[in-house]
N, C-alpha and C positions, 0 to 999 in steps of 0.2 A: 553670674553674668557670663562665665566662661562657656564657650560654645565652639565646637569644632565644625569644619566644613561639612562633614557628613550629616550633621544635625540640620543643616540648612537645605541640602539637596537630596539626601538619601531617602529611601523608602520605595514603595511599589510604583510601578509605571502608572502615569496619569496623563490626561490630555495636555498637549503642548509641553511635554516633559522637557525641562532644560537639559537633561542628560543627552537628549538627541543631539543638541548643538555642541555639547562637550565632546561627544564622539565625533561629530562632523569636523570639529577643529583638529582632532587627531588624524582623521582620514585625510583632510586637506593637507596637513603637514606631511603625511606619508607620501602623498602624490605630488608634492610641490616640486621635487627634483626630477620627476618623470620615472622614477624607479622606486618600487616598494621593496625595501630591505627587510629580510626576515627579522632582524633585530628590532625594527620599528613595529612589525606585527606583534612581536613578543611583548613590547611595551604596551600596546593596546590591550592585548588579552590579559596581561598581568594586572593592569589597572582595572579592567572590568571584573576580574576575579578577586582582587585584593584591596583595591582603593576604597577608602571610606565613603567617597562620594557615590559609589555604586552599590553600597550596602542595601540589601533587600530587592535588588533587581534580579529577576529570574533569568536563566539561560535563554529561554524563549524570547523574553522581552529584550534582552541584550542583542540577540540576533536580529530582531525586528528593527531596533534602532540603528544597528550597523548597516542594514540593508537600506534604510531610509537615508542615512547620511551618505553612503556610497553612491546611491543613485543621484542625490542632489549635487554632489561634487562632479560626477560624470556628466550630467546634463548641463552643468554650468560651463563645461569645457576647459575651465581653468580654476584651480582651487582658490586663487585669490579673488575670483569673481563671486565667491560665496561668503566672504567675510562680513559683508553688510547684513546678510540674512542671519548669519550666526549671531552678530551683535543684537539684532532685533529680537532674536529668540531668547536672548539672555539679558533682560533689562537691568538686573541687579548687578551691582559692582562686584560682589564676591563671585557671582557666576562668571562674569567676564574675566576676572583674574584667574579663576580655575581653568577656563578654556585656554587662556594664553599659557598658563603653566604646563598644561598637558601637551599642548602643541610644542612647547619648548622641549619637553621630555622626549617626544618622538624625534624631533630634529637632532637632538644630541645623542640619540641611541647609537648611531654608527660612528661617532667621534669625528664626523666631517659634516659641516654645514654648507650645503651647496648654495649657489647664488639664488636658485629658485626657492629654496627654503627661507633664505634671508628675506626675499621679496614677500613671501607669504606671511612670515612672522611680523614684518613691519606693517603690512596691510591689516593684519588682524589686530595688532597693537593700536593702530590708528582708529579702526572701527570700534574697538572695545573700550576706547579711552583709557588704555593702560599707559601710565606716565613713563617717560624714558628711564627714570631711575628705578621704577618698579620692574620694567622689562629687563634691565641689565641685571638686577638682583635675582630675579627668578630664573633667568637663563643660566647664570652662574650656579645657582642652586641645583638646576636640572643637570648640569654637567657633573656636579659632585654627588648626584643621587639624593638630593635633599629637597626636592620640589614640594613634597607633601608637607614637610615641616615648615617650609617657607609659607605655603598657603595657609596653614593653620595659624601661623603667627600673624599673617596679614589679616586674617579674619578677626583675630582678637583686636587688631588695630582698628578695623572698621567698626567693631562692636563698641570700642571705647568712645566712639563719637556719639553714641546714643544719647547720653545726657545733654550734649551740645544740641542735638537735634530736638530734644524735648524742650529745651529752653527756647530754641528758635521758633518752634510752633506755638509755644506759649506766648511769645511776643507777637506772633501773627494773630493769635486770638485777641490779645489786647488791642491791636490796631483795628481789628474788625468788630470789637465790642461783643465777642462771643466767649468770654471767659466764664463759661457755665459748665455744670456737670454734664449736660447733654453733649456739649461739644467735646468735652474731655473724653467721654465714652466713645465718641465717633473717632477721635484721634487715636485712641487705643486700638481700634479696629484697623485703622490705616497703618499704624506701626506694625501690627501683627501680620499684615499682608505684604510688607516690604522686607525681603530676606535680610537686607543689610541692617534693618532697624528692629528686627523681631527678637524679643526675649520671651521668657515665660510671661503668661498673662498677668500674674500678680506683680512681677517685676516692672512691667510697663505701666501698670496701673499705679504702682507706688511712685515711680518717677514722675508721671504726669500729675498725680495728686500733689506732690511736694512743690512742683513748679507752679501749678495753678494757685496754690495757697501761699506761695512765697510773698512776704510783705514787700510792697514796693514803696519807696520813699516819696514824700510829697514833692511834686514837680518832676516826677519821673518822665523821662523821654526815651523813646524807642531807639533812635539812631545811636546814641552813645552806648547803649546796651548791645546793639548789633556790632558796633566797632570793637567792643570788648570780646565778643565771641570770635570775631575775625582775628583778633590779636592772639588768641589762644590756638589758632590753627595756622601754623607756619607753612604747612604744605598746601600749595594752591589746589592740588587735586582734591583734598578734603573739602575745601571751600566750594569747589566746582560741584561735587556730588551733593552737598547740602543745598545748593541752588537747584539741582535736578529734583530733589525731594520737594523743595518749595514749589516747583512748577507741577510736579506730579500730583500734588494734592488738589490742584485746581480742577474744575469740571473737565471731563474728558474732551480733548480736542481744542481746549482753550489755551494751551501752553504756547501755541504759535503766536498768540497775541500778548506775549509777556510784557511788551512795552506799556500796555495799558493796565497791567495788574499792579496796584500801588505797592504791595508788600514785596513783589519781585524787584521793583525799582529800588526799594530800600536795601534789599539784600545785595543787589548788584553794586550799589555804591559802597556799602560797608565792607564787602568782601573783595572789592577792587577787581571785579570781573569785567572784561571788555564785552562789547556787543557781540563779537564773534563767539565768545565763551557762552553767552546767554542763548545765542541761536542754537549752538550744539546742545546745551542743557535742555532747551525746549524739545529738540529732536529726541533726546534720550528719555525725557519725561513722558513722551507720547508712546514709548514702547511698552510701558506698563499696561496691564490688561484694562479693557474698558470697564470691567465690573469691579475694579479696585474701589474700596470705600474712599470717598473723597469729601471730607467734612469741610 
């Protein structure tokens, strides 16, 4: 199950490459105080040449992404004006954590965080749904030169939630009356297309097979099972992202109508999420590609 950040994002350049927005987060951080410091540029170039997330990216592709990101920030007029677009370009949780961590590294490069940089980081944090405790931890790690290690550790945390997500979607199948092999195979494809939930194909298939074949006691009820899942997730951010995945699996464009999706209502109640949380989850769910497999 162990998987580092580079395994989620790395590789050759492809359409709508998330690394464009990772670079844009760094470009925005560099320009947030009105002055581009050489130490900040050094961080950008060091990350492009050494960081695992950019493994497999050619020099030409890197220059192309830098140009796209620089133009986007310049045309916006204010780096903070681009944070919503950065978040939309990075629908997965781990991608957003990576963007925030890289922006923190840039801002910490000159040992002085200017008010404009604070404003940019906070705007990026809010748009990317990075929790305050995550933001504090990664900024401290960036100041100490350990942001990469923090990000890899956080990825392991996100991946540790996959069995919970498997059980959640198994319960959804039970509610819908689709506890079938066909639905299980479709769920496998869904998991493999969500970077936060993707493992090796055989690992995902094994997790889903065990969950679908799990004996359920007589008189089994969904709501207590969902409550047990919620009790195992003390961090509300984890519960929020599971709600995002729950809405992302619905037909494209339908997440806005989350109030009339029966399973979404059950998840909201069990996970103690407010209407405002669900509205944000619906927005984040819709940032996943239209061609995402949605069983």
